[in-house]
C-alpha positions in Angstrom: 0.2 14.4 -18.9 2.7 16.9 -19.5 6.9 17.0 -18.9 8.5 19.8 -17.7 10.7 21.7 -20.1 13.8 21.0 -18.1 13.3 17.5 -17.4 16.4 16.0 -19.5 15.5 12.5 -18.9 11.7 12.6 -19.8 9.7 9.2 -19.4 6.1 8.7 -18.8 5.7 5.7 -16.5 3.0 3.4 -15.1 2.8 0.7 -12.0 0.1 -1.3 -12.5 0.6 -2.3 -8.9 0.8 -6.3 -9.9 1.7 -8.6 -12.7 -0.2 -7.5 -16.1 0.3 -8.5 -19.2 0.5 -5.6 -22.1 0.1 -6.8 -25.4 -0.5 -2.7 -27.2 -0.7 0.7 -26.4 -2.6 3.8 -27.8 -1.7 7.1 -27.3 -3.0 11.2 -28.0 -1.7 14.2 -27.8 -2.3 17.4 -25.6 -6.1 18.2 -25.5 -5.8 21.9 -25.5 -2.8 22.1 -27.5 -1.0 21.3 -30.2 1.9 19.2 -28.7 2.3 15.4 -29.1 4.8 12.6 -29.4 5.9 11.8 -33.3 8.1 8.3 -31.8 9.1 6.6 -28.3 10.5 3.7 -27.1 9.6 1.7 -24.3 11.0 0.0 -21.1 9.3 -2.2 -18.4 10.5 -3.6 -14.7 9.2 -6.1 -12.3 10.7 -3.9 -9.3 10.7 0.1 -11.0 14.4 0.4 -10.3 15.8 -2.1 -12.9 14.4 -1.1 -16.4 14.6 -3.3 -20.0 14.3 -1.1 -23.3 11.6 -3.8 -25.2 13.4 -4.7 -28.1 13.0 -6.5 -31.5 15.0 -8.3 -33.4 17.5 -7.3 -30.5 17.3 -4.0 -31.6 15.5 -1.0 -29.1 11.6 -1.2 -30.9 10.5 2.4 -31.8 7.4 3.0 -32.3 6.0 6.0 -35.0 3.9 7.5 -32.3 0.8 10.8 -33.4 0.7 13.2 -36.8 -1.5 15.6 -34.3 -2.9 16.4 -31.1 -6.5 14.5 -31.5 -6.2 11.0 -33.1 -5.9 8.1 -31.2 -2.6 6.0 -32.2 -2.8 2.4 -31.4 0.5 0.4 -31.0 0.1 -3.5 -31.1 3.0 -5.1 -29.7 4.6 -8.0 -31.6 5.0 -10.3 -28.4 3.1 -9.8 -25.0 5.3 -7.9 -22.1 5.0 -9.3 -18.5 4.9 -6.4 -16.5 4.2 -4.4 -13.2 5.9 -0.7 -14.3 5.6 0.3 -17.8 7.7 3.2 -19.0 7.4 5.8 -22.8 10.7 7.3 -23.8 9.3 10.3 -26.4 12.6 10.4 -29.0 10.8 12.9 -31.2 7.8 15.2 -30.3 6.0 18.6 -31.7 5.6 21.8 -29.4 7.6 23.0 -26.8 6.0 21.0 -24.3 6.3 16.9 -24.1 2.7 16.0 -23.9 0.7 12.5 -23.9 -2.6 11.0 -23.2 -1.9 6.9 -23.1 -3.7 3.6 -22.5 -2.7 0.3 -22.2 -4.4 -3.2 -23.1 -3.8 -6.2 -21.9 -5.2 -8.7 -18.8 -3.9 -8.6 -15.5 -2.4 -11.7 -13.9 -3.8 -13.7 -10.9 -1.3 -15.2 -8.9 -0.2 -16.3 -5.7 3.2 -14.4 -5.6 4.2 -11.4 -3.6 7.0 -9.5 -2.5 7.4 -10.5 1.1 8.9 -8.5 3.8 9.5 -8.8 7.7 6.2 -8.8 9.9 7.4 -6.9 12.7 9.6 -8.6 15.1 13.1 -6.9 14.3 11.2 -3.4 14.0 9.4 -4.2 17.2 6.0 -3.5 15.0 5.3 -7.0 16.9 5.2 -5.4 20.5 6.0 -7.8 23.0 2.9 -8.2 24.5 2.0 -10.4 21.4 4.9 -13.0 22.2 4.8 -16.0 25.0 7.1 -18.5 25.9 6.9 -22.1 27.2 9.1 -20.2 29.7 12.1 -18.1 30.2 15.1 -18.2 32.2 14.7 -14.4 33.2 11.9 -12.1 32.1 13.7 -9.0 32.1 16.8 -10.4 31.0 15.6 -13.4 28.4 12.0 -13.0 28.6 10.5 -13.1 24.8 10.9 -9.5 24.5 14.8 -10.1 23.7 13.9 -12.5 20.8 14.2 -10.0 18.4 16.1 -11.0 15.2 19.6 -8.8 15.5 18.7 -7.8 19.4 22.1 -7.5 21.1 23.2 -8.2 24.4 23.4 -5.1 27.2 25.2 -4.9 30.6 25.8 -2.5 33.0 28.8 -2.2 35.6 28.5 -1.1 39.1 31.6 0.2 40.6 32.5 0.3 44.4 35.1 1.5 46.0 36.3 0.8 49.9 39.2 1.9 51.9 41.7 -0.5 53.0 44.0 -0.1 55.8 47.5 -1.6 54.4 50.2 -0.1 57.5 50.7 1.6 60.4 53.0 4.4 61.2 53.2 6.5 64.5 51.5 9.4 62.4 49.1 8.0 59.9 47.5 4.8 58.7 48.6 4.1 55.4 45.7 3.1 53.2 45.1 2.5 49.0 41.3 2.2 47.4 40.0 -1.0 46.1 37.7 -0.3 43.5 35.5 -3.8 42.6 33.2 -3.5 39.5 30.5 -5.7 39.2 28.8 -6.6 35.7 25.4 -7.5 34.9 23.3 -8.4 31.9 20.3 -5.6 31.2 19.8 -7.8 28.8 21.3 -11.4 27.3 20.5 -10.8 23.3 17.6 -13.7 22.7 15.0 -15.6 24.3 16.2 -18.0 26.9 14.2 -21.1 28.4 14.0 -22.0 31.3 16.7 -24.8 31.9 14.5 -27.5 33.1 12.2 -26.9 30.2 12.0 -30.0 28.3 9.4 -29.0 25.7 10.4 -25.0 25.0 8.4 -23.3 22.5 8.1 -19.9 21.5 4.8 -18.1 19.8 3.7 -15.3 18.3 0.0 -14.0 18.1 -0.6 -11.2 14.9 -3.3 -10.8 15.9 -5.1 -11.3 12.7 -4.4 -13.2 9.9 -0.9 -13.5 8.2 0.5 -15.3 5.8 4.3 -17.0 6.5 6.8 -17.0 3.6 10.3 -17.4 5.5 11.9 -17.5 9.2 15.3 -16.2 10.0 16.5 -17.4 13.3 20.1 -16.3 15.5 21.2 -17.7 18.3 22.3 -15.7 21.8 24.2 -12.7 21.3 25.6 -13.1 25.2 27.3 -16.2 24.6 27.9 -19.6 23.2 23.8 -21.4 22.5 22.0 -21.7 20.1 19.2 -24.0 18.6 20.0 -26.4 15.7 16.7 -28.0 14.8 13.1 -26.8 15.3 9.6 -27.3 14.4 6.8 -25.1 13.9 2.4 -25.3 14.9 0.2 -22.9 13.6 -3.3 -22.2 13.2 -6.2 -19.2 14.0 -6.5 -20.5 17.7 -3.9 -20.7 20.4 -5.3 -23.9 21.8 -5.5 -25.8 18.2 -2.8 -25.8 16.2 -1.5 -28.1 14.1 2.0 -28.7 13.0 3.8 -27.9 9.9 4.1 -30.7 7.8 5.7 -31.7 3.9 4.7 -34.3 2.2 2.7 -35.9 5.3 5.3 -35.8 7.5 6.2 -32.7 10.4 9.3 -30.7 8.6 12.6 -30.1 11.1 14.2 -27.2 9.8 18.1 -27.0 10.3 18.8 -24.1 12.1 21.8 -22.4 13.4 25.6 -23.6 13.8 26.6 -20.2 15.6 25.0 -17.9 17.6 25.5 -14.5 15.4 24.9 -15.9 11.9 21.1 -15.8 10.3 19.9 -18.5 8.6 16.7 -18.6 6.3 14.1 -21.0 6.3 11.7 -20.6 3.2 8.5 -22.4 3.6 6.8 -23.5 0.6 3.8 -24.0 1.3 3.2 -20.9 2.6 1.3 -21.2 6.1 -1.8 -19.2 6.7 -2.6 -18.1 10.0 -2.9 -15.8 13.6 -0.7 -17.6 15.8 2.6 -19.3 14.7 4.5 -21.3 16.9 8.6 -22.4 17.2 9.1 -25.4 18.9 12.7 -25.8 19.6 14.4 -29.5 19.9 18.0 -29.6 19.4 20.0 -26.7 21.0 24.0 -26.1 22.1 24.4 -25.0 25.8 20.7 -24.0 26.4 17.6 -23.1 24.2 18.2 -19.7 23.0 16.5 -17.9 20.1 16.4 -14.7 17.9 13.5 -14.7 15.5 12.4 -12.7 12.4 9.5 -13.5 10.1 8.4 -13.2 6.8 5.5 -12.6 4.4 2.0 -10.2 4.2 -0.9 -9.4 6.7 -4.0 -10.3 5.1 -6.3 -8.2 3.9 -10.1 -6.5 4.3 -13.4 -8.1 3.6 -15.0 -4.8 3.3 -12.8 -1.8 2.6 -14.7 1.8 3.8 -13.1 5.0 4.7 -12.0 4.8 8.4 -12.5 8.2 9.3 -10.6 10.8 8.8 -13.4 12.5 6.7 -16.1 11.8 8.8 -15.1 12.6 12.2 -15.3 8.7 13.6 -10.9 9.3 14.4 -11.0 11.9 16.6 -9.2 15.2 16.8 -7.4 14.3 19.2 -6.2 11.2 17.3 -4.5 13.0 14.8 -1.0 14.5 15.6 2.3 16.1 13.6 5.7 16.8 13.7 5.1 21.0 13.8 2.2 23.4 12.7 2.2 26.6 11.2 -0.5 28.0 13.6 -3.6 26.6 15.2 -5.7 27.4 12.2 -3.5 25.0 10.2 -3.7 22.5 12.9 -2.9 18.6 12.5 -6.8 17.3 13.5 -7.6 19.7 10.4 -5.9 17.4 8.1 -9.4 15.8 7.2 -10.0 15.0 3.4 -12.4 17.5 2.0 -12.1 20.3 5.1 -13.2 23.7 3.7 -12.0 27.1 5.0 -13.6 28.9 7.8 -13.3 31.8 9.4 -11.7 29.3 12.6 -9.6 27.5 10.2 -8.0 27.3 7.1 -8.8 23.7 5.4 -6.3 21.5 6.2 -2.3 20.6 7.9 0.3 22.9 7.4 3.5 22.1 9.0 5.8 25.2 10.6 8.1 26.7 8.1 11.2 25.7 9.3 10.3 21.8 9.7 12.1 20.2 7.2 11.3 16.2 8.0 7.3 17.0 8.7 5.1 14.3 9.5 1.0 13.7 9.7 -0.1 10.7 12.2 -2.9 9.5 12.8 -3.1 6.9 16.1 -6.4 4.5 15.1 -6.5 3.6 19.2 -6.7 -0.1 17.6 -5.4 -2.4 15.0 -6.5 -1.4 11.5 -5.1 -2.9 7.9 -4.7 0.2 5.8 -5.1 -0.7 2.3 -5.4 3.0 0.4 -4.8 6.7 1.1 -6.2 9.2 -0.4 -4.8 13.0 -0.2 -5.3 16.6 -1.1 -4.2 20.1 -0.8 -4.8 23.0 1.8 -8.1 24.7 0.8 -6.8 27.9 0.5 -6.4 30.8 -2.0 -3.0 30.0 -2.0 -1.3 26.5 -4.1 -0.6 24.7 -1.0 -0.1 20.7 -1.5 2.3 17.9 -1.4 3.8 16.7 -4.3 5.8 13.5 -2.3 5.9 11.5 0.4 6.8 8.0 2.6 5.0 6.0 4.7 5.9 4.5 8.0 3.6 2.6 10.8 4.0 1.0 14.1 2.4 -0.2 16.6 3.7 1.5 20.3 4.0 4.9 18.9 8.3 4.8 19.0 9.1 2.2 16.9 8.1 2.9 13.1 8.9 0.9 9.8 8.5 2.2 6.7 6.5 0.8 3.8 8.8 -0.2 0.7 8.7 -1.8 -2.2 11.2 -4.8 -2.9 14.0 -3.5 -0.4 13.6 0.4 -1.0 11.1 3.0 0.8 8.8 3.7 -1.3 7.8 7.4 -2.7 4.2 8.0 -3.4 3.5 10.4 -6.0 0.6 12.7 -4.7 -1.0 16.2 -5.4 -0.5 18.7 -8.4 -3.2 20.8 -6.9 -4.7 22.1 -3.7 -8.7 20.1 -4.7 -7.9 16.9 -6.5 -7.9 13.8 -4.3 -5.2 11.6 -5.7 -5.7 8.1 -4.1 -2.5 5.8 -3.6 -3.3 1.8 -3.5 -1.2 -0.1 -1.6 0.1 -3.4 -2.8 0.5 -5.0 0.5 -1.7 -3.9 3.6 -0.4 -2.2 6.2 -1.2 -3.4 9.0 -0.6 -1.2 12.7 -2.1 1.2 14.8 0.0 4.7 14.1 0.2 5.7 10.8 2.2 9.0 9.3 3.0 10.5 5.8 6.3 12.0 5.7 5.8 15.0 3.0 9.2 14.9 0.8 8.1 17.4 -1.3 6.0 20.0 -1.8 4.2 23.3 -3.0 4.7 26.6 -1.2 6.9 27.3 2.0 5.9 24.1 3.8 4.0 20.5 4.0 0.1 21.0 3.9 -2.7 18.4 3.3 -5.9 16.7 4.0 -6.2 13.3 3.8 -8.0 9.7 4.5 -6.8 6.5 5.0 -9.0 3.2 3.5 -9.1 -0.3 5.0 -11.0 -1.8 8.2 -11.0 -2.1 11.7 -9.5 -5.0 13.7 -12.0 -6.6 16.3 -9.7 -7.0 19.2 -9.9 -9.5 21.2 -6.9 -9.0 23.2 -5.6 -5.5 25.4 -2.0 -4.0 26.7 -1.9 -4.8 30.6 -2.0 -2.3 32.9 -1.4 -3.2 37.0 -4.3 -3.3 38.6 -3.4 -1.2 41.6 -1.9 -3.2 44.4 1.7 -1.2 44.2 0.3 2.0 43.5 -2.4 1.6 45.9 -5.4 2.3 43.7 -6.5 -0.9 45.4 -7.7 0.0 49.1 -6.7 -2.0 52.2 -10.1 -2.4 52.6 -10.2 -4.6 49.1 -7.9 -7.1 50.7 -8.0 -9.5 52.7 -6.4 -13.1 53.8 -7.5 -16.4 55.5 -4.7 -15.2 58.4 -1.9 -13.2 59.7 1.1 -14.0 61.5 2.0 -10.4 63.0 -0.8 -7.7 63.2 1.2 -5.4 60.9 2.0 -8.1 58.5 -1.8 -8.3 57.4 -3.6 -8.6 53.4 -2.4 -5.1 53.3 1.3 -5.3 53.1 1.0 -7.9 50.2 1.4 -5.3 47.6 4.1 -5.8 44.9 7.9 -4.0 46.1 5.9 -2.7 49.5 9.4 -2.4 52.1 9.5 -3.8 55.7 10.3 -0.9 57.6 11.9 -0.3 61.0 11.9 2.6 63.1 15.1 3.0 64.6 13.9 6.0 66.9 11.6 3.6 68.8 13.3 0.1 68.0 9.5 -0.9 66.8 9.1 -2.7 63.3 6.3 -0.6 61.3 5.8 -3.0 59.4 6.8 -6.6 57.6 7.8 -7.0 54.0 4.5 -8.3 53.0 1.5 -10.3 54.2 2.8 -13.7 56.4 -0.2 -16.4 56.8 -0.5 -17.6 60.8 1.9 -20.6 61.6 -0.8 -23.0 61.9 -2.5 -21.8 58.9 -2.3 -24.7 56.5 -5.1 -23.7 53.9 -3.9 -19.8 53.8 -4.9 -17.1 50.8 -4.8 -14.2 50.1 -8.1 -12.3 48.2 -8.5 -9.0 46.4 -12.4 -7.8 45.7 -11.7 -5.2 42.3 -15.5 -3.5 43.4 -15.8 -4.1 40.0 -15.2 -6.7 37.0 -11.7 -7.0 36.0 -10.6 -9.1 33.5 -7.1 -10.9 34.9 -4.1 -11.3 32.4 -1.6 -12.0 34.4 -0.2 -11.9 37.8 3.2 -11.3 39.4 4.7 -12.4 43.3 7.7 -11.5 45.6 8.7 -13.2 48.7 9.0 -10.9 52.3 11.0 -8.0 52.0 14.3 -8.5 54.1 12.2 -12.2 55.6 13.2 -15.5 54.6 9.8 -16.7 53.7 8.4 -16.8 50.2 5.6 -18.9 48.6 7.1 -21.5 45.7 4.0 -22.2 44.5 0.1 -21.2 44.3 -3.1 -21.3 42.1 -6.4 -18.9 41.7 -9.5 -19.3 42.3 -12.1 -16.4 41.1 -15.5 -15.2 40.6 -18.1 -12.5 40.9 -18.9 -13.2 44.3 -16.6 -13.9 47.3 -18.9 -17.0 48.2 -18.7 -18.4 44.6 -15.3 -19.1 43.6 -13.7 -21.5 41.0 -10.8 -22.9 40.2 -8.6 -22.1 37.6 -7.9 -24.5 35.2 -6.0 -25.2 32.1 -6.9 -28.3 29.9 -9.5 -29.4 32.3 -6.6 -29.4 35.5 -6.3 -26.8 37.7 -3.2 -24.8 37.4 -0.4 -25.3 40.0 1.7 -21.8 39.2 5.5 -22.0 40.1 5.9 -18.8 42.1 9.3 -17.5 44.1 13.0 -19.3 44.5 14.0 -16.0 46.9 12.3 -13.3 48.6 12.9 -9.9 46.4 13.2 -11.7 42.8 9.9 -10.7 40.9 8.2 -14.2 39.1 5.3 -12.8 36.4 2.5 -15.1 35.2 1.1 -14.2 32.2 -2.2 -16.4 31.9 -3.1 -18.1 28.7 -6.2 -18.1 29.9 -7.5 -14.4 30.9 -11.0 -14.7 32.9 -13.3 -11.7 34.5 -14.2 -11.7 37.3 -14.5 -9.4 40.9 -12.6 -11.4 43.2 -9.6 -13.0 43.1 -8.0 -15.8 45.2 -4.3 -16.7 45.6 -3.8 -19.9 47.3 -0.3 -20.7 48.2 0.6 -24.4 47.9 3.9 -25.0 49.2 6.8 -22.3 50.0 9.9 -21.7 52.2 10.2 -20.9 55.7 6.8 -19.4 56.1 3.7 -18.3 53.4 5.0 -14.6 53.1 4.5 -12.9 49.2 3.5 -9.8 47.8 1.3 -9.7 44.5 0.6 -7.3 41.6 -2.2 -8.4 39.2 -2.1 -7.1 35.6 -4.9 -6.8 33.4 -7.9 -3.6 32.7 -11.1 -3.1 34.6 -14.3 -4.1 32.4 -16.3 -1.3 30.7 -19.9 -1.0 30.4 -22.0 0.3 27.8 -24.0 3.0 29.9 -21.8 6.0 29.6 -22.8 9.3 30.7 -21.4 12.4 31.5 -20.2 12.8 35.1 -21.6 16.1 36.3 -18.8 18.7 35.5 -21.1 20.5 32.9 -24.4 20.1 34.7 -23.3 21.0 37.9 -23.7 17.5 39.3 -20.2 17.6 40.6 -20.1 19.8 43.0 -17.5 22.8 43.3 -16.2 21.4 46.7 -15.6 18.4 44.8 -12.5 19.9 42.3 -9.3 21.1 43.5 -6.0 22.0 42.0 -2.4 22.7 42.6 -2.6 26.4 42.3 -5.3 29.4 41.1 -4.7 32.3 39.7 -7.4 34.4 41.0 -11.0 33.8 42.3 -12.2 34.0 38.6 -9.6 31.2 37.5 -9.9 28.6 40.9 -10.4 25.1 39.7 -14.3 25.4 40.7 -14.6 27.0 37.1 -12.7 24.4 35.3 -15.8 23.3 33.7 -17.1 22.3 30.3 -19.0 24.7 28.7 -18.4 27.3 31.8 -19.4 30.7 30.4 -17.4 33.7 31.7 -18.3 35.4 35.1 -20.1 39.1 34.4 -17.1 41.3 34.4 -14.7 38.6 33.3 -13.5 38.3 29.6 -13.1 34.5 30.5 -13.3 31.9 32.7 -11.9 28.4 33.7 -9.0 26.9 35.2 -5.9 28.7 35.4 -2.9 27.8 37.7 -0.3 30.4 38.9 1.8 31.4 36.6 5.1 30.2 38.9 3.4 26.7 39.2 6.0 24.3 37.6 3.8 21.4 38.2 0.0 22.4 37.4 -2.7 19.4 38.3 -6.2 19.9 38.6 -8.3 16.7 40.6 -12.4 16.0 40.7 -12.9 14.2 43.4 -16.4 11.8 42.6 -16.5 11.2 46.0 -17.3 7.2 45.4 -15.9 5.1 42.5 -16.3 5.8 39.2 -15.9 4.3 35.6 -14.2 6.7 33.8 -14.4 6.3 29.6 -13.5 9.5 27.9 -11.9 12.8 28.9 -13.6 16.0 27.4 -11.3 19.4 27.4 -11.4 23.3 26.1 -9.4 26.3 26.8 -10.4 29.2 28.3 -12.8 31.0 26.5 -12.7 34.6 25.7 -8.7 33.8 25.4 -5.7 31.9 23.6 -4.9 30.1 26.7 -5.4 25.9 26.7 -3.4 23.1 27.5 -1.5 21.1 24.1 -0.9 17.8 25.8 -1.7 16.3 29.4 -0.9 13.2 31.4 -4.4 11.8 33.3 -3.5 9.9 36.8 -5.9 8.1 39.5 -6.2 6.5 42.6 -8.9 6.4 45.1 -7.1 7.7 48.1 -6.3 11.1 47.1 -3.0 10.3 48.0 -1.2 7.8 46.1 -2.0 7.9 42.2 -1.2 5.8 38.9 -0.5 7.4 35.9 -2.6 6.2 33.2 -0.1 4.1 30.6 0.7 2.8 27.1 3.5 0.6 26.0 5.0 0.8 29.7 4.8 4.5 29.9 2.4 7.4 31.1 0.4 8.8 27.6 0.8 12.0 26.5 -2.5 12.8 25.9 -3.0 15.6 23.0 -5.5 18.2 24.2 -6.5 21.6 22.2 -5.6 23.4 19.3 -8.2 26.3 19.8 -9.3 27.6 23.1 -13.3 27.1 21.9 -13.5 23.5 20.3 -13.9 20.8 22.3 -11.2 17.7 22.1 -12.1 14.3 23.1 -9.8 11.8 24.3 -11.8 8.0 24.1 -9.5 5.8 26.6 -8.6 2.5 25.2 -8.5 1.2 29.1 -10.9 2.8 31.2 -10.1 4.2 34.5 -11.6 2.8 37.4 -10.9 5.1 40.7 -11.9 7.5 43.0 -10.2 10.6 42.1 -8.6 12.0 38.9 -6.2 14.5 37.7 -5.5 15.9 34.5 -1.8 17.1 34.8 -0.9 19.7 31.7 2.3 19.1 30.2 2.4 22.0 27.4 -0.2 25.1 27.2 -0.2 28.2 24.8 0.9 31.1 26.5 -0.6 29.9 30.1 -2.3 26.8 31.2 -6.6 27.1 30.5 -8.5 24.3 30.9 -12.5 23.2 31.2 -12.6 19.5 31.3 -15.8 17.3 31.2 -15.6 13.5 32.2 -18.0 10.8 30.9 -18.4 6.9 32.5 -20.5 5.8 34.8 -20.2 5.9 38.6 -20.1 2.5 40.7 -23.1 1.7 43.4 -21.0 0.8 46.2 -22.5 1.0 49.9 -18.8 1.9 51.9 -16.1 3.3 49.0 -14.0 4.3 52.0 -14.4 2.3 55.4 -12.4 4.1 58.7 -12.3 3.1 62.2 -15.4 3.9 63.5 -13.9 5.3 67.1 -12.7 2.3 69.7 -9.1 3.7 69.1 -9.3 7.2 69.1 -12.4 7.2 71.5 -15.0 8.8 69.4 -16.8 5.8 70.5 -17.2 6.8 74.3 -17.3 4.7 77.3 -20.7 4.8 77.9 -21.2 2.5 74.5 -19.7 0.0 75.8 -20.4 -3.0 78.1 -20.0 -6.2 78.3 -21.4 -9.4 79.6 -19.2 -9.0 82.8 -15.5 -8.1 84.1 -13.3 -10.0 86.2 -12.9 -6.4 88.3 -12.5 -2.8 88.2 -9.6 -2.8 85.7 -10.9 -5.1 83.2 -13.8 -3.4 82.2 -15.8 -3.1 78.9 -13.8 0.2 78.4 -10.7 -1.2 77.6 -11.5 -3.2 74.8 -9.6 -0.5 72.3 -7.2 -1.4 69.9 -3.6 -0.6 70.9 -4.8 0.6 74.7 -1.8 0.3 76.8 -2.0 -0.3 80.9 -2.2 2.6 84.0 -0.6 0.8 87.0 -3.3 0.8 89.6 -6.3 2.0 86.8 -6.6 -0.6 84.6 -5.1 -3.0 82.7 -3.9 -3.7 78.5 -7.3 -5.2 77.8 -10.8 -6.1 78.7 -11.7 -9.7 80.5 -14.4 -11.3 81.3 -15.1 -12.8 84.8 -13.6 -16.6 85.0 -17.3 -17.8 85.7 -18.7 -16.1 82.7 -19.5 -19.5 80.2 -20.9 -17.1 77.7 -18.7 -13.9 77.1 -19.9 -11.0 74.9 -18.5 -7.7 74.6 -20.7 -5.2 73.0 -20.5 -1.8 71.0 -23.6 0.8 70.8 -22.8 3.0 67.9 -25.9 5.4 68.8 -27.1 5.5 65.0 -26.7 2.7 62.1 -23.5 2.1 60.9 -21.7 -0.7 57.9 -19.4 -2.6 59.5 -17.2 -4.0 57.2 -14.3 -5.2 59.3 -12.9 -6.1 62.8 -9.5 -6.2 64.3 -8.6 -7.7 67.2 -5.2 -8.1 70.0 -5.1 -9.8 73.2 -3.8 -8.5 76.5 -1.2 -5.8 76.2 0.9 -6.8 78.9 0.2 -10.3 79.2 -0.1 -13.2 77.3 -3.9 -13.7 77.0 -5.7 -13.3 73.9 -9.1 -14.7 71.9 -8.6 -17.4 69.9 -11.7 -17.3 67.8 -15.6 -15.7 68.1 -18.5 -15.2 66.8 -20.6 -11.8 65.8 -24.0 -10.9 66.4 -25.6 -7.5 65.4 -28.8 -5.4 66.3 -30.5 -2.1 64.9 -32.6 -2.4 68.4 -30.1 -3.7 71.1 -32.9 -6.6 71.8 -33.0 -8.2 68.9 -29.7 -9.9 67.3 -28.4 -12.0 64.4 -25.8 -14.0 64.1 -23.2 -13.4 61.3 -23.1 -15.9 58.7 -21.5 -16.6 55.5 -22.8 -19.4 53.4 -25.5 -20.2 55.7 -23.3 -21.1 58.4 -22.3 -18.9 61.4 -18.9 -17.7 60.9 
């Protein structure tokens, strides 16, 4: 090691990264030049901040060192130094530069001591989906996500101004404006348990083992409420928690004495667990809590490179604050990547980027134990001298890696090729990690990197709405035991669906929810998801613009609609508490998520009448048979590919296929929208249900046009689309950084849909896109059932017949949905003769048809209707089979 000539402080430091007993040192001079140190003294520290001089008899010990550049001189210490950091401070030296080679003798100390850090409640490293509670006062304003240390209460004010007449006179009215302001909480500043919860608890799933050494609690920021006593439970399985004991007794912790003061309670012994549950025992006013945990995340059993060098980490997973040009893009920051004609061997930030960063999204939780860096592999010297590290789990809130309460600055490279490894004193447990250069060689930061550690096998996922509100779940997938009105069927049971009334016709167009028939004593509402889904949550509302809501319900589920099982907790059928009014949303996270194709909600009690709106949360399940869906092969035909616009014929949507070759006479090919298209989109209709597991994109061949970022949306009717979301926001996918390279997007949650749209949000020069989808098609016999034609007269009169007719005005041809009577010509329904003891109505579709549902009405102009019926069907019109369910005639 050699110090700079202008270094006025002059010291060499070693960080042993753990407690170390040092008994001796060895030194040499420079290997090539006649530079060496003649005398030095030592300083040592436990935190790298506060140093003490090594002394003998009360005086700083000055060691005689080398007398030439090659001879090794050993210094035995008069006493052992227990240190983590050790510095050599040169006093006298030979040569124009201070130079040294050194070694230390001693032993590393095995200890269970470590520097505990906040585990992530306040910083949001712990995301909301990791938090669970026994109950809450309100899911939005005081749910588990509000229980973060130092979270503040926030309010919103809405002003209403009305004109008030205060006096009258002959010429004018005397008026004043009266303004009222209504203030409500957006969040209360803490978790609040329900008022009737006599045994409340707050739980964190750290998703890996942690050592917890302390807890800090606060009360409610918005009011006089706090917990005064609590106990703890912990374990590796949320269903098998044990109480925290000291000396064989359950430990009762003293907590807060006001709402704002932070109270810390250190744990001894420490606890090691994945799940930690706080159980408040006594509280003031109501049970309200904010909290942080301190400790560390436990390490890896098997440490390995995480995939920058070998490509396990995809190009789309690597981003940065900026880049100089596409030949120095973030995905090129891979350890040992060599310069080629298409790239320059590393990431290089823009010259004006004063706060650069390089980020990796692991797409799952990873434990990082070490970081390896290199400079950019170019002819010029370009490398990072120092950097800091931050990490997070939601791509928004990042926590800086620190030691002893100070941001850790890592010493990195001293040339462009040598790899420098940073061992971390504690594990980073996160999905996102950022390296933030603070000093670099050359005009901008440039680097290559590898991350070392292990991936965590996940048994959890971020919840998605499964499509009730967005209409990704189609009407035909919904069914119910009954409906009070024709306009209050199962298709109206969608979260946030509104009651609609046509003021022009004075007719109701839709009731605000599914409403069961008044005489339906065992109502149910059912969804067929077509494929397997994991259900992890459910949200319900009552009837919009009505006085009806469900107050409790049960759930059944299964792979077959004829074989459903009840949802149980601890061996008992779970009865969910539901709504207290018509419009509030009540959400329940399931303690035991389940996989099923069918789910049935069974209301047990309700207010006024059984009316509800619902959404389900979870994910669509994947299979291990993913393949190209047909953009490259042509299985997807040109007619299935559409776009918001096209620049010209050679750039139409149909040529937006991965690796599509230029048409003769054109220099390039691929989809390009009109330059004036401010909201471009590219859409594929798979013409059946498909599960999409990944997306591949390219730019236009022969030009510098490509998509840098894009959003994905999907749907099943070509009208209603749902954005692909992460952390409650549409996910912005990282696209291409060149025209030819294929960038693959691995989807954490698979898309199950018929239509998929890519919506470019940033581009190079102009939008240019070629694309392929990976996944698999779902075999299903009827993707989008439609009315077969009675109402619209697609079925001719000659195709209808019946067992009998009352008279000429009541013929079978009147049996069309919503048919209105015509005076003297027809009544508003088919009516069988009064003496027909076995009436029937028959439709001849003239060819085979798949019938998935039947809708009936009574007579339009009189109070006459059928209350029950059976169905028979035939291929030849001679031999009929009766429709059955569960072996019984339906």
